[in-house]
C-alpha positions as CSV (number, residue, x, y, z in Angstrom):
1,M,31.7,-19.8,-30.9
2,V,32.4,-16.1,-31.8
3,I,29.0,-16.0,-32.4
4,T,27.9,-17.8,-28.9
5,V,28.4,-14.5,-26.6
6,P,26.4,-11.8,-28.2
7,I,24.0,-14.1,-29.1
8,C,23.5,-15.6,-25.5
9,L,23.2,-11.8,-24.2
10,L,20.7,-11.1,-27.0
11,L,18.3,-14.0,-26.3
12,A,18.8,-13.4,-22.3
13,V,17.3,-9.5,-22.9
14,A,14.9,-10.8,-25.3
15,G,13.9,-13.5,-22.4
16,L,13.3,-10.7,-19.6
17,A,11.4,-8.6,-22.2
18,V,9.1,-12.0,-23.2
19,H,9.2,-12.9,-19.4
20,G,7.9,-9.5,-18.6
21,R,5.3,-9.4,-21.1
22,A,4.3,-13.2,-19.8
23,E,3.6,-12.1,-16.8
24,A,1.6,-9.2,-18.0
25,L,-0.4,-11.4,-20.0
26,G,-1.1,-13.9,-17.0
27,D,-2.0,-11.0,-14.7
28,A,-4.7,-9.8,-16.7
29,R,-6.0,-13.4,-17.0
30,T,-5.9,-13.9,-13.3
31,T,-7.6,-10.8,-12.7
32,R,-10.2,-11.5,-15.4
33,A,-11.0,-15.2,-13.6
34,E,-11.3,-13.3,-10.5
35,V,-13.4,-10.9,-11.3
36,G,-15.9,-13.8,-12.4
37,L,-15.1,-15.3,-9.0
38,S,-15.8,-12.0,-6.8
39,L,-19.2,-11.6,-9.1
40,R,-20.6,-15.2,-8.3
41,I,-19.6,-14.6,-4.8
42,Q,-21.8,-11.2,-4.5
43,A,-24.4,-12.8,-6.4
44,L,-24.5,-14.9,-3.8
45,V,-24.4,-12.2,-1.0
46,H,-27.1,-11.0,-2.7
47,Q,-29.6,-13.3,-2.1
48,L,-28.2,-14.1,1.8
49,Q,-29.0,-10.2,2.0
50,R,-32.3,-10.9,1.0
51,E,-32.8,-13.8,3.2
52,R,-31.5,-11.8,6.2
53,G,-34.1,-8.9,5.8
54,L,-37.1,-11.4,5.0
55,T,-36.1,-13.5,8.2
56,N,-36.0,-10.1,10.5
57,G,-39.4,-9.0,9.1
58,L,-40.8,-12.6,10.2
59,L,-39.3,-12.4,13.4
60,G,-41.1,-9.0,13.8
61,G,-44.3,-10.1,13.1
62,E,-45.0,-9.9,9.7
63,K,-46.2,-13.5,8.6
64,E,-46.9,-12.2,4.8
65,F,-43.1,-12.5,4.2
66,R,-43.2,-16.3,4.6
67,P,-43.6,-17.4,1.0
68,P,-41.0,-15.2,-0.3
69,L,-39.0,-16.4,2.1
70,S,-39.4,-20.0,1.1
71,A,-38.3,-18.8,-2.4
72,T,-34.9,-16.9,-1.6
73,R,-33.7,-19.4,1.1
74,K,-34.0,-21.9,-2.6
75,R,-32.0,-19.5,-4.5
76,V,-29.1,-19.4,-1.3
77,D,-29.3,-23.0,-1.6
78,T,-28.5,-22.9,-5.5
79,A,-26.1,-20.4,-4.9
80,L,-24.2,-22.4,-2.3
81,R,-24.2,-25.2,-4.6
82,G,-22.5,-23.5,-7.3
83,M,-19.6,-22.6,-4.7
84,R,-19.0,-25.9,-3.8
85,S,-15.8,-26.2,-6.1
86,E,-14.1,-23.1,-4.8
87,S,-12.0,-23.9,-2.0
88,A,-11.7,-20.5,0.1
89,V,-15.5,-20.0,-0.6
90,E,-16.2,-23.6,0.9
91,D,-14.0,-23.1,4.2
92,V,-16.2,-20.0,4.8
93,V,-19.3,-21.4,4.3
94,Q,-18.5,-24.6,6.6
95,R,-17.5,-22.0,9.4
96,H,-20.1,-19.6,8.7
97,L,-23.2,-20.9,7.2
98,R,-23.0,-24.3,8.7
99,R,-26.0,-23.5,11.4
100,L,-27.9,-22.0,8.5
101,A,-30.8,-24.9,8.5
102,D,-31.0,-24.3,12.5
103,I,-31.6,-21.1,12.1
104,R,-34.1,-21.1,9.3
105,A,-36.1,-23.7,11.4
106,A,-35.6,-21.5,14.6
107,A,-37.2,-18.6,12.6
108,D,-40.2,-20.5,11.2
109,R,-41.0,-21.6,14.6
110,G,-40.7,-18.0,16.2
111,T,-38.0,-19.2,18.8
112,A,-35.2,-17.4,17.0
113,G,-33.9,-14.0,18.8
114,Q,-34.1,-11.2,16.1
115,A,-30.8,-9.9,17.2
116,A,-28.7,-13.1,17.1
117,T,-30.4,-13.6,13.9
118,L,-29.5,-10.8,12.2
119,T,-25.8,-11.2,13.9
120,F,-25.6,-14.6,12.3
121,Y,-26.7,-13.2,8.6
122,T,-24.2,-10.4,8.4
123,S,-21.0,-12.1,9.9
124,A,-21.7,-14.7,7.1
125,V,-22.2,-11.6,4.8
126,N,-18.7,-10.0,5.7
127,A,-17.1,-13.5,5.9
128,L,-17.9,-13.6,2.1
129,N,-17.0,-10.1,1.3
130,A,-13.8,-10.6,3.5
131,V,-13.0,-13.7,1.2
132,D,-13.5,-11.7,-2.4
133,P,-10.3,-12.4,-4.2
134,V,-10.8,-8.5,-6.0
135,A,-9.5,-7.6,-2.5
136,E,-6.0,-9.4,-3.3
137,T,-6.0,-9.8,-7.2
138,A,-2.9,-8.6,-8.9
139,T,-3.7,-5.1,-10.7
140,G,-0.1,-4.2,-12.2
141,A,0.5,-0.7,-13.0
142,D,-2.7,-0.2,-15.1
143,R,-5.1,3.0,-13.5
144,Q,-8.0,1.8,-14.9
145,L,-7.9,-1.9,-13.5
146,H,-7.0,-0.9,-10.4
147,D,-9.7,2.0,-9.9
148,G,-12.3,-0.4,-11.2
149,L,-11.3,-3.3,-8.6
150,A,-11.4,-0.2,-6.0
151,A,-15.0,0.7,-7.2
152,L,-16.1,-2.8,-7.4
153,R,-15.2,-3.2,-3.6
154,E,-16.4,0.0,-2.2
155,L,-19.9,-0.6,-4.3
156,A,-19.7,-4.1,-2.5
157,A,-19.4,-2.1,1.1
158,A,-22.2,0.3,0.2
159,K,-24.9,-2.5,-1.2
160,E,-24.2,-4.5,2.2
161,S,-25.0,-1.1,4.2
162,V,-28.1,-0.8,2.3
163,A,-29.2,-4.3,2.5
164,L,-28.0,-4.4,6.0
165,E,-30.5,-1.4,6.5
166,R,-33.4,-3.0,4.8
167,G,-33.2,-6.0,7.1
168,L,-32.8,-3.7,10.2
169,L,-35.8,-1.3,9.7
170,N,-37.7,-4.2,8.2
171,G,-37.9,-5.7,11.9
172,V,-38.4,-2.2,13.4
173,F,-41.5,-1.6,11.1
174,A,-42.9,-5.2,11.6
175,Q,-42.3,-4.5,15.5
176,G,-43.9,-1.0,15.0
177,A,-40.8,0.8,17.1
178,F,-36.9,0.8,18.0
179,H,-35.8,-1.0,20.8
180,G,-32.3,-1.7,22.8
181,R,-29.5,-0.4,20.6
182,V,-31.0,-1.0,17.4
183,Y,-31.4,3.0,16.4
184,I,-27.8,3.0,17.4
185,D,-26.7,0.1,14.9
186,F,-29.1,2.0,12.0
187,T,-27.4,5.2,12.1
188,E,-23.9,3.1,12.2
189,V,-25.3,1.5,9.2
190,R,-26.1,4.8,7.3
191,A,-23.0,6.0,8.0
192,T,-20.8,3.0,6.4
193,R,-22.9,3.4,3.2
194,V,-22.4,7.2,2.8
195,A,-18.8,6.5,3.5
196,A,-18.4,3.6,1.1
197,L,-20.3,5.8,-1.7
198,T,-17.7,8.6,-1.2
199,R,-15.0,6.3,-1.9
200,F,-16.5,4.8,-4.7
201,R,-17.5,8.0,-6.2
202,Q,-13.7,9.0,-6.1
203,V,-12.7,6.1,-7.8
204,A,-15.5,5.6,-10.5
205,T,-15.9,6.5,-13.8
206,A,-18.6,8.9,-15.0
207,P,-21.1,6.6,-16.4
208,Q,-20.4,4.6,-13.2
209,R,-21.4,7.5,-11.1
210,A,-24.2,8.3,-13.3
211,A,-25.7,4.6,-13.1
212,L,-25.2,5.0,-9.2
213,E,-27.1,8.4,-9.3
214,K,-29.6,7.0,-11.4
215,A,-30.2,3.7,-9.1
216,F,-31.2,6.5,-6.0
217,A,-33.3,8.7,-7.8
218,T,-35.8,5.8,-8.8
219,E,-39.7,6.5,-7.1
220,E,-38.6,3.5,-4.8
221,A,-35.5,4.9,-3.5
222,E,-37.2,8.1,-2.8
223,R,-40.1,6.1,-0.9
224,A,-37.2,4.4,1.0
225,T,-35.5,7.6,1.8
226,A,-39.1,8.8,3.2
227,Y,-39.2,5.6,5.4
228,E,-35.7,6.4,6.6
229,K,-36.7,10.3,7.8
230,Q,-39.4,9.0,9.6
231,A,-37.4,6.2,11.0
232,E,-35.0,9.1,12.3
233,G,-37.9,10.5,14.3
234,G,-38.2,7.4,16.1
235,A,-34.8,7.5,18.4
236,D,-36.4,7.9,21.8
237,G,-38.5,5.0,21.0
238,S,-41.9,6.2,20.0
239,P,-44.1,4.1,17.9
240,L,-43.6,4.4,13.9
241,R,-46.3,3.6,11.8
242,A,-44.9,2.4,9.0
243,D,-45.8,-0.8,6.2
244,A,-43.1,-2.8,7.1
245,R,-43.8,-4.6,3.1
246,T,-44.0,-1.4,1.8
247,W,-40.4,-0.4,3.2
248,W,-39.1,-4.2,2.0
249,D,-40.5,-3.9,-1.8
250,A,-38.9,0.2,-1.8
251,M,-35.4,-1.2,-0.6
252,T,-35.6,-4.6,-2.5
253,V,-35.8,-2.3,-5.6
254,L,-33.1,-0.1,-4.5
255,V,-30.6,-2.8,-3.7
256,D,-31.9,-5.1,-6.7
257,D,-30.8,-1.6,-8.8
258,L,-26.8,-1.5,-6.6
259,Y,-26.6,-5.2,-7.5
260,A,-27.1,-4.5,-11.3
261,V,-24.6,-1.5,-11.3
262,Q,-22.3,-3.9,-9.3
263,Q,-22.5,-5.9,-12.5
264,S,-22.0,-3.2,-14.7
265,V,-19.2,-2.6,-13.0
266,G,-17.7,-6.2,-12.6
267,D,-18.2,-5.7,-16.6
268,D,-16.0,-2.9,-17.1
269,V,-13.4,-4.5,-15.1
270,R,-13.5,-7.6,-17.1
271,D,-13.5,-6.0,-20.3
272,R,-10.2,-3.8,-19.2
273,A,-8.8,-7.0,-18.2
274,D,-9.8,-8.8,-21.8
275,R,-8.1,-5.7,-23.2
276,L,-5.0,-5.9,-21.4
277,S,-4.6,-9.6,-22.3
278,H,-5.0,-8.8,-25.7
279,D,-2.4,-6.0,-26.1
280,A,-0.2,-8.2,-23.8
281,E,-0.6,-11.0,-26.4
282,L,0.1,-8.6,-29.4
283,A,3.1,-7.0,-27.6
284,L,4.5,-10.9,-26.8
285,A,4.2,-11.7,-30.3
286,A,5.8,-8.5,-31.5
287,Y,8.9,-9.1,-28.9
288,L,9.3,-12.3,-30.0
289,V,9.1,-11.8,-33.8
290,T,11.6,-8.7,-33.0
291,G,13.8,-10.8,-31.0
292,T,13.8,-13.7,-34.1
293,L,15.0,-10.9,-36.2
294,I,17.7,-9.1,-34.5
295,A,19.1,-12.7,-33.5
296,A,19.3,-13.5,-37.2
297,L,21.1,-10.3,-37.9
298,V,23.7,-10.2,-35.3
299,A,24.6,-13.7,-36.2
300,G,24.6,-12.5,-40.0
301,L,27.1,-9.6,-39.1
302,A,29.1,-11.8,-36.4
303,A,29.8,-14.4,-39.2
304,V,31.2,-11.7,-41.4
305,A,32.9,-10.4,-38.6
306,S,34.7,-13.3,-37.5
307,R,37.5,-13.7,-39.9
308,S,38.8,-10.2,-38.4
309,L,38.5,-11.4,-34.9
310,T,41.0,-14.2,-35.1
311,R,44.2,-12.1,-35.2
312,P,43.9,-10.2,-31.9
313,L,42.6,-13.0,-30.2
314,R,45.9,-14.6,-28.8
315,G,46.8,-11.0,-27.0
316,L,43.1,-11.2,-25.5
317,A,43.3,-14.6,-24.1
318,E,47.0,-13.7,-22.6
319,T,45.6,-10.5,-20.8
320,A,42.2,-13.0,-19.9
321,H,44.5,-15.5,-18.4
322,D,46.2,-12.6,-16.6
323,V,43.1,-11.2,-15.5
324,A,41.5,-14.3,-14.2
325,R,44.7,-16.2,-12.7
326,R,46.4,-13.1,-11.0
327,R,45.0,-10.0,-10.9
328,L,41.0,-10.7,-10.0
329,P,41.7,-13.1,-7.3
330,A,44.2,-10.7,-5.7
331,A,41.4,-7.8,-6.3
332,V,39.1,-10.2,-4.5
333,A,41.7,-11.0,-1.6
334,R,42.0,-7.6,-1.3
335,I,38.7,-6.9,-1.1
336,Q,38.0,-9.3,1.7
337,Q,40.9,-8.1,4.1
338,S,40.1,-4.5,3.4
339,P,36.1,-3.7,2.4
340,Q,36.2,-0.4,3.2
341,D,37.7,0.8,-0.2
342,C,36.3,-1.8,-2.5
343,A,36.4,0.7,-5.3
344,Q,40.5,1.4,-5.5
345,L,40.9,-2.1,-4.8
346,L,39.0,-3.0,-8.2
347,T,41.1,-0.9,-10.3
348,P,43.0,-3.1,-12.9
349,E,46.8,-3.2,-12.5
350,G,49.2,-3.6,-15.3
351,A,49.2,-2.4,-18.8
352,Q,47.8,-4.5,-22.1
353,V,49.9,-7.2,-23.2
354,T,50.4,-7.0,-26.9
355,P,49.9,-10.4,-28.8
356,D,53.0,-12.0,-30.1
357,A,52.7,-11.5,-34.0
358,R,53.8,-15.2,-34.8
359,L,50.9,-16.5,-32.8
360,L,48.3,-15.2,-34.8
361,G,45.7,-16.8,-37.0
362,G,44.5,-20.5,-36.4
363,A,41.5,-21.9,-34.3
364,A,43.3,-22.7,-31.0
365,E,43.2,-19.2,-29.7
366,I,39.5,-18.5,-29.8
367,A,39.1,-22.1,-27.2
368,E,41.8,-20.3,-25.3
369,V,39.8,-17.0,-25.0
370,A,36.4,-19.2,-24.2
371,A,38.6,-21.2,-21.3
372,S,40.0,-18.1,-20.0
373,L,36.7,-16.0,-20.2
374,Q,35.1,-18.5,-18.1
375,Q,37.4,-18.5,-15.5
376,V,37.0,-14.9,-15.0
377,E,33.0,-15.7,-15.3
378,H,33.3,-18.0,-12.3
379,T,35.6,-15.8,-10.2
380,A,33.3,-13.0,-10.9
381,L,30.2,-14.5,-10.3
382,Q,31.8,-16.1,-6.9
383,L,32.7,-12.8,-5.7
384,A,29.2,-11.2,-6.8
385,A,27.3,-14.1,-5.3
386,Q,29.2,-13.2,-1.8
387,Q,28.1,-9.6,-1.9
388,A,24.5,-10.7,-3.5
389,G,23.9,-13.5,-0.4
390,L,25.2,-10.8,2.3
391,R,23.1,-8.1,1.3
392,R,19.6,-10.5,0.5
393,N,20.7,-12.3,3.8
394,T,20.4,-8.6,5.9
395,T,17.7,-7.6,4.1
396,E,15.5,-10.8,4.6
397,S,16.5,-10.5,8.3
398,L,15.5,-7.0,9.0
399,A,12.1,-8.3,7.2
400,N,11.6,-11.3,9.0
401,L,12.3,-9.1,12.0
402,G,9.8,-6.5,11.5
403,R,7.2,-8.7,10.5
404,R,7.7,-10.7,13.6
405,N,7.6,-7.3,15.9
406,Q,4.8,-6.1,14.0
407,S,2.7,-9.1,14.5
408,L,3.5,-9.5,17.6
409,V,2.7,-5.5,18.3
410,R,-0.9,-5.7,17.0
411,R,-1.9,-8.3,19.0
412,Q,-0.6,-6.3,22.2
413,L,-2.1,-2.9,21.0
414,S,-5.2,-5.0,20.0
415,L,-5.2,-6.6,23.7
416,I,-4.8,-3.3,25.7
417,T,-7.5,-2.0,23.8
418,R,-10.0,-4.7,25.0
419,L,-8.3,-4.1,28.6
420,E,-8.7,-0.5,28.3
421,R,-12.5,-0.8,27.3
422,Q,-13.0,-3.2,30.2
423,E,-11.3,-1.1,33.0
424,L,-13.1,1.2,35.1
425,D,-10.4,2.2,37.8
426,P,-8.5,5.8,36.6
427,D,-5.1,4.5,37.9
428,A,-5.3,1.2,36.0
429,L,-6.7,3.0,32.9
430,A,-3.9,5.6,33.0
431,E,-1.4,3.0,32.9
432,L,-3.0,1.1,30.6
433,F,-3.0,3.9,28.1
434,E,0.9,4.4,29.3
435,L,1.4,0.7,27.9
436,D,-0.2,1.4,24.7
437,H,2.0,4.3,24.2
438,L,5.0,1.9,24.6
439,A,3.5,-0.6,22.4
440,T,2.8,2.2,19.7
441,R,6.2,3.2,19.8
442,M,7.1,-0.5,19.2
443,R,5.3,-0.8,16.1
444,R,7.0,2.5,14.8
445,N,10.4,0.6,15.2
446,A,9.0,-2.7,13.4
447,E,7.8,-1.0,10.8
448,S,11.1,1.1,10.6
449,L,12.9,-2.1,10.1
450,L,10.2,-2.9,7.0
451,V,10.9,0.1,5.6
452,L,14.8,-0.7,5.8
453,A,14.2,-4.1,4.5
454,G,12.1,-2.7,1.2
455,Q,8.6,-3.5,2.5
456,N,5.0,-2.0,1.6
457,P,3.8,0.7,3.7
458,P,2.6,-1.0,7.2
459,R,-0.5,1.0,7.7
460,P,-2.0,2.3,4.6
461,T,-5.0,4.6,5.0
462,A,-7.9,5.4,2.3
463,A,-9.2,8.8,3.5
464,P,-7.4,11.9,3.6
465,A,-6.2,13.0,7.1
466,D,-5.8,16.9,8.5
467,G,-2.3,18.2,8.7
468,L,-3.0,18.5,12.2
469,E,-4.1,14.9,12.7
470,V,-0.9,13.4,11.0
471,V,1.3,15.5,13.4
472,Q,-0.8,14.6,16.5
473,S,-0.2,11.2,15.3
474,A,3.5,11.6,14.7
475,V,3.8,12.7,18.5
476,A,1.8,10.0,19.7
477,E,4.5,7.6,18.7
478,V,7.4,9.1,20.7
479,E,8.8,8.5,23.9
480,Q,9.0,12.0,25.3
481,Y,5.5,13.1,23.4
482,R,4.8,15.8,26.5
483,R,7.9,17.7,25.4
484,V,6.6,18.3,21.5
485,L,5.0,21.8,21.0
486,I,2.8,21.8,18.2
487,A,2.9,25.4,17.1
488,T,1.5,26.9,14.1
489,V,0.2,24.4,11.6
490,E,-1.9,25.8,8.8
491,P,-4.8,23.8,7.6
492,V,-4.0,21.2,4.9
493,R,-5.3,17.7,3.9
494,V,-2.6,15.1,2.9
495,R,-3.9,12.1,0.8
496,G,-4.7,8.8,1.9
497,H,-2.1,6.8,0.8
498,A,0.9,9.5,2.2
499,V,-0.8,9.7,5.2
500,A,1.2,7.0,7.4
501,D,4.4,7.1,5.8
502,V,4.5,11.2,6.4
503,A,3.0,10.5,10.2
504,H,6.1,7.8,10.1
505,L,8.7,10.7,8.8
506,L,7.9,13.2,11.2
507,A,7.8,10.7,14.4
508,E,11.5,10.0,13.3
509,L,12.3,13.5,13.2
510,I,10.8,14.5,16.3
511,E,12.5,11.5,18.0
512,N,15.8,12.6,16.6
513,G,15.2,16.4,18.1
514,L,14.0,15.1,21.7
515,N,16.8,12.6,21.7
516,F,19.8,15.4,21.2
517,S,18.0,18.5,22.7
518,P,17.9,19.1,26.6
519,P,14.8,17.4,28.8
520,T,14.0,21.0,29.7
521,E,13.5,22.5,25.9
522,P,10.7,21.5,24.2
523,V,11.0,20.7,20.3
524,E,8.4,22.6,18.1
525,V,6.6,21.4,15.2
526,H,5.5,23.8,12.5
527,G,3.4,23.7,9.2
528,W,2.6,25.9,6.8
529,Y,2.1,26.4,2.7
530,D,4.3,28.1,0.4
531,T,1.9,29.5,-2.2
532,G,4.5,30.4,-4.4
533,D,6.1,26.5,-5.0
534,D,2.5,24.9,-4.4
535,T,3.9,23.2,-1.5
536,Y,3.6,22.1,2.1
537,S,6.1,22.2,4.7
538,F,6.4,20.4,8.3
539,G,9.3,22.0,10.3
540,V,10.7,20.0,13.4
541,V,12.9,22.4,15.3
542,D,15.0,21.2,18.5
543,H,17.5,23.3,20.8
544,G,19.9,20.5,21.2
545,I,23.4,19.9,21.0
546,G,23.5,20.2,17.3
547,M,25.3,18.6,14.4
548,S,28.7,19.0,13.3
549,E,29.4,19.7,9.3
550,A,30.6,16.1,8.8
551,D,27.8,14.6,10.7
552,K,25.4,16.5,8.5
553,A,26.9,16.0,5.2
554,R,26.9,12.4,6.0
555,A,23.0,12.6,7.1
556,G,22.1,14.5,4.3
557,A,23.3,11.6,2.0
558,L,21.4,9.2,3.5
559,L,18.5,11.3,3.2
560,S,18.7,11.7,-0.5
561,D,19.8,7.7,-0.9
562,S,17.5,5.1,-1.0
563,G,19.4,2.2,-1.9
564,E,20.7,-1.0,-0.5
565,E,24.2,-0.2,0.1
566,A,23.5,2.6,2.3
567,L,21.9,0.4,4.6
568,V,25.0,-2.0,4.7
569,A,27.5,0.9,4.9
570,A,25.6,3.4,7.3
571,P,26.5,3.4,11.1
572,T,23.7,2.3,13.5
573,R,23.4,6.1,14.8
574,F,22.2,7.1,11.4
575,L,19.9,4.6,10.6
576,G,17.1,6.8,11.7
577,H,18.2,9.2,8.9
578,L,18.2,6.4,6.6
579,V,14.2,5.6,7.1
580,V,13.4,9.1,6.7
581,G,15.3,9.2,3.4
582,R,13.7,6.1,2.3
583,L,10.3,7.6,3.6
584,A,10.6,10.7,1.5
585,H,11.8,8.7,-1.4
586,R,8.6,6.3,-1.1
587,L,6.5,9.6,-1.0
588,G,7.8,10.1,-4.6
589,E,9.5,13.0,-6.6
590,G,8.7,16.6,-4.8
591,A,9.2,15.1,-1.3
592,Q,12.2,16.5,0.3
593,V,13.8,16.7,3.7
594,H,16.6,19.3,4.7
595,L,18.9,19.6,7.8
596,F,20.7,22.5,8.8
597,D,21.4,24.7,12.1
598,T,18.6,26.4,14.3
599,P,19.5,30.1,14.9
600,G,20.8,29.9,18.8
601,G,21.8,26.3,18.6
602,G,20.4,22.8,17.7
603,L,18.9,21.5,14.2
604,S,16.3,22.3,12.3
605,A,14.3,19.5,10.3
606,L,12.0,20.4,6.7
607,L,10.1,18.5,5.3
608,V,8.6,19.6,2.0
609,L,5.4,18.1,0.8
610,P,4.5,18.4,-3.2
611,G,0.9,19.4,-4.4
612,R,0.2,16.1,-5.6
613,L,0.3,14.6,-2.1
614,L,-2.2,17.3,-1.0
615,A,-5.7,17.2,-0.9
616,P,-8.6,20.0,-0.8
617,V,-9.5,21.5,2.5
618,E,-13.0,20.2,3.6
619,D,-14.1,24.2,3.1
620,P,-12.7,25.6,0.2
621,S,-14.3,28.9,0.9
622,T,-12.0,29.2,4.1
623,S,-8.4,30.6,3.3
624,P,-5.3,29.1,5.4
625,P,-4.9,31.4,8.7
626,P,-2.1,33.8,8.2
627,A,1.1,33.0,9.9
628,R,1.9,34.4,13.2
629,P,5.5,36.6,13.4
630,A,7.3,33.4,14.8
631,V,5.9,31.3,12.4
632,S,6.9,34.1,9.5
633,S,10.6,34.5,11.0
634,L,11.1,30.6,11.3
635,L,9.8,30.4,7.5
636,N,12.6,32.7,6.4
637,G,15.6,31.1,8.6
638,F,14.5,27.9,6.9
639,R,14.7,29.0,3.6
640,A,17.8,30.6,4.1
641,G,18.8,27.2,5.6
642,V,17.6,25.4,2.5
643,A,19.6,28.1,0.0
644,R,22.9,27.7,2.0
645,A,22.4,23.6,1.6
646,E,22.0,24.0,-2.0
647,A,25.0,26.7,-2.5
648,R,27.6,24.4,-0.5
649,N,25.8,20.9,-2.5
650,H,26.5,22.8,-5.9
651,Q,30.0,24.3,-4.8
652,G,30.8,20.5,-3.8
653,A,29.8,19.6,-7.7
654,S,31.5,21.5,-9.3
655,S,34.7,20.9,-7.2
């Protein structure tokens, strides 16, 4: 009995460690299996892309495409039969490819519409790419695996753009000219390809980038580029004298080369997952062996020390009985009556009970200690369960409300967007714009609920954004946006993963300034580089009623606190500051928010972004413009306010 508690604690710790290693092993194996499924899906997509291009050329009038089209259809059917066991893929096939036989028959008869046929194949390819499990797989904390999966996704998007361009121009060259809006589709497809390849180069390894460059440096790729330039000159519908079969052959070689690069990237990701799986197996075995050795050592030490523990156990049992039967239940009752001062109420009362020397020795005391500790554990667990249940219910309620509101607002925004596109009346369109603005603010409120509940970022962004665009996005999410004055915002690029959080954070600060300032006073937004610290700062200045020192201290604590306790204890009027604090915490180390008085009255907020959240500007040869005198004066005021705030914090910590 003496050694039971330490061994159980040790086994619990070891179990947690083993569980973590087992989860890492499962994630690695799951990733490998999903990468394999992704490559099989891409094999089917590859054949569908080929069939789409050949069909489009056949409908354009190139009869010589009929033999290779027949062979490609057989390969598509073979790939489809191989995917029957995958439920997610089978559902997509039933919804998007059930008319495949009818489309083929109409194409053979020459009665199919070229645009409709191209749309049918493209929608099926997009649906298969959307169900690709690589987009949802768990990558854990391994950066190399994460980047490899991202490269695989971007390469799939680029390859689809190249294949779509192949099929699109195949029909154009077969007909001899662009018709309708086909030229616009051609330019959009090329832009999508360029964007996807740019994102691929950002996350791919050097060998992967070299393989991509090699695919675009072949003679066939250069011939395809020449045909593309020739097609660019046909925007006005002028005749294009180009051999559709030569274009098809050149682009097919390029698509096949991109597919080979895609398979190579998939093999790299699968090898990385295998390595992680192997490392996880070794770590799991090491944890098991180490835990067994430590358990044996602790058991031996506990057995040796058990003889010296029996004498003081009597006094320990009496103390445990006192804690379990009187002091701890009384503390729980006081907490329930006055929960605002839990720390003081939990302070133990009374002196330690000295054991009676006449009762020392024997084994009965050990049983009494075990019973007493069980009572203490039971009582403490009841209190902990109540606390945990309250916090969990609060968090889950916020999360459910946030997700429901977010879903409804997204649907509302989608509907408003469709109505805006269809509306021609200026007055009605203006009202729709106002409704769109209201829905945008509702979306921010829903996202704030998710932030308070500790959920993931609601609107992740893949590409960096200009600082001015981030500020404009934040202004668009506040009610009285006409009162916001965007002053000097020096050029900066915010990295994509931080754009949504920075815009949301600025919107909260701007909204606060608008609510607590006169309706005739503007709220100013500034942005500038601090070259000495390699940081970028956004300043939000209002000339309103300001805040008292006590309120500023409380708000500052919320801005630096990301814990659940602050959510439970914070007044509702300070929840906006808590949202700002959690967003700043989510931005990572170096991101800070300060509040201080505005000279002449009002409150100023300063958001400092570290260099790791900033991306290079598009034209590195262009240096940021110098700040105007008003901005320089504002910057000095910001720095002085931050210095005073840090001095007050230091003085309070010393006292």
